[in-house]
C-alpha positions in Angstrom: 105.0 96.2 104.1 108.5 96.6 102.8 110.1 93.8 104.0 108.4 91.9 102.2 107.4 93.9 99.0 111.2 94.4 98.7 111.8 90.5 99.5 108.7 89.8 96.6 110.6 91.9 94.1 114.0 90.2 94.7 112.3 86.6 94.2 111.3 87.6 91.3 114.6 89.6 89.9 116.0 86.0 90.6 113.0 83.9 88.3 111.4 82.5 91.4 107.4 82.2 91.9 106.5 84.9 93.0 102.2 84.7 93.7 100.3 87.5 92.1 99.0 89.5 94.9 100.7 89.1 98.8 98.1 90.4 101.5 100.2 93.0 103.7 97.2 93.7 106.5 96.5 96.4 105.3 93.5 98.4 106.5 92.0 101.3 105.3 90.0 103.8 107.2 87.3 105.6 106.4 84.1 107.0 107.4 81.8 103.8 106.7 84.1 101.5 108.0 84.9 103.9 111.1 83.0 102.3 113.8 83.8 98.2 112.4 85.6 96.2 115.3 88.4 95.9 112.1 89.7 99.4 112.1 89.6 99.7 115.9 91.1 96.7 116.6 93.9 98.9 114.0 93.9 101.6 115.5 94.0 100.4 119.3 92.7 101.2 122.9 92.4 104.9 122.2 91.4 104.7 118.5 88.7 107.4 118.6 90.6 110.2 120.6 92.7 110.1 117.2 89.1 111.2 115.7 87.7 113.6 117.6 
């Protein structure tokens, strides 16, 4: 996310065509989605152990 942010900023400053939104692939984990397959995949095989 950091590298992508910096390169997008540099492109913008240099007058390049930058997108309005850049998807960095971040997943916000909440109690409402903690059991979803997307979150479990992001946490890895031992994700539940870190929560308990």
